N, C-alpha and C positions, 0 to 999 in steps of 0.2 A: 212264506209261512213264518209265523211268530207265535210263541206261547208265553203269555204273561200269567204268572201264578202268584196270588196273594195268600200268604199263610195265615191260618187262624183256627178257631174251633167252631164247629157248626151249631152247637146248641145256643138257644136264645140267652141263657144265663151268662154266656161269655161275650155277648155282643158288644158291650161297652168297656171291655177290658183292654189293657195294653197289648195283650197277646193277639188281639183281633185287628190290630191296625193294618195288617196285610190284607185282611178281608175287606176292610173299609176302602183301602187304596184300590183294590181290584174293582170294587163297586164304582169308584170314581173313574177308573179306566173304562169300564163298560159305558158309563154315562158320557164320557168324552167321545167314545166311538159310536154312540147312539144306539146301543144294544142292551138287551136284558139277559139275565141268567134264566134261560128257558128250558135247559135240559140237564139231565144228570147222566154222566158217563165216566168210566174209568175212576170211580169213587170220588167224583168231583162234580160240583155245580159249574156249568159251562155257559159262556156267552160267546157267540161267533160274530165277527165283523169282517168286512171286506173293504177297508179303506184303500183307495187307489187300485182296487182289483186284487190286492194281496190278502190272503186269509190271516186273521189274527184271532187266536183263541185266548179268552180271559177265563181263568179258572180259580175256583176256591175249593181246595181239597176238603172232603167230608170225612176224612180219616182221623181227625183230631191232630193237633200240632205234632206230637211226637212220632206220628206215622205218615207225615205229609209226603215223604219220598215215594211211598207206594203209588199215590195218585200221579205224582209228577212223572215217574217212570212209565206208568201205563199210558199217560197222555203223550209223552214223547214217542213211545213206540207206535201208538195208534196213528199219530199224525206225521210220523217220520221227521220229528223235530231234532235238529242237530244242536249241540251245546251253544253254538253261536246264535241260535234262534230262541234261546230261553232266557227269560228274566224272572227272578223271584223277588217279591217284595215282602218284607217282614219287619217286625219290631226288633230293636236292638238295645239291650241294657248297657252295652259298652259305649254308647253315644249319649251325649247330653240331650235332654228332652226337646223335641221339636226339630232337631237337626236331621237333615237328609244326607245320606252318603251313598254314592254310586261307585261300584267297583266292577271291573271286568272278570274278577276271579277272587279266590281266597279260601280261607278256612271257614268252619262253622262258628268259630268263637265259642261263646257260652250258650248258643241257641240250639236247643234240641230238635226243633223243626228242620233247621238247616243240616244238622248232623244226619237226620233221616234222609233228606234229599241227596246229600253227598254219598251216604252209604248205599242207598238204593240205586242211584244212577251211576255211581262209580266215577263221577266227574266233579271237578272243582272249577273248570274253565267255563263259567257261564256268568252272565250279568246278575248282579244282586243290588237291590235298592233297599237300604236299611233306614228305618225311621227310629231315631233316638228316643229313648224313654227314661233314661236315668235322671232321677231327681235327688241331688245330694242331701236334701232336707228330709228324705224318707229313709227310715232305717228298718227295712224288712228284708227277710231272706228273698233272694231273687224269685223263687217259685211263687211265693205269696204275692210279691209285688206285681209280676207279670199277669197274674190272674185277678188282680184287683181292678176296680173300675177307675177310669180316668176321672180325675177331679173336675167338677163343674167349671172351676176357674181356668182349667187348662184345655177345655174342650176346643176352643177356637184355635189354639196353638197346634193341637194334634190334627184337627180337621184340615188346617192349612198345609201341614206337613204331608198328610195323606194325598191331598190334591197335587202338591208338588211332585211327590213320588209317582203318582199316576201320570201326570204330564210327561215326566221323564221317560216312563215306560212306553207311553204311546209314541213319543218321538223316536225312541230306539226302534220300535216296531215299524215306524215309517221309514227307517233307513238313515236317520240322522247320525252323523259320525259320533262315535262313543265319546271321544275327547271333548267335543263341543257340548254334549249333554252333561258330562261331568262338570265342566266349567260353569255351565248355566245353573245347575241344580245342587251341586255339593255345597253344604254349609247350613 
């Protein structure tokens, strides 16, 4: 059993924003696993896959970013997911744009969605895949920046970063060693 959660906001107006890169990466995970988001449960849109006979749930919380932890907690409880079977994918203002960083644990940093996940679940020892969004040439408050649309000229960069994040998550779900996934995808 493995749970992959991509953080974002459910409304269409947020679809192309930096804060929805986790949703995009979750979509890439579902595509790699050959499944679609077909049901809603635990305040999330969910896709189920069975690669190698093991169940993998890919989820997009429908609770909005700042309450993402509610959906994660409910999904973990429903499916009996342990912290070692959870990976969360999200945008990170603290990393340069297009960089992917994988860690086995840590704090929420400046990310309110991750603050919610940690507060609701009470755990910090779970895998997280961060997609960097910081552009030193943009001078906006963080809240305005994360809710702004990705610039057209950066679309390919972020699309590739989401695909790399998804590949890393799927490899973790398949049981590949964490250190090997970090070595291959960090950067």
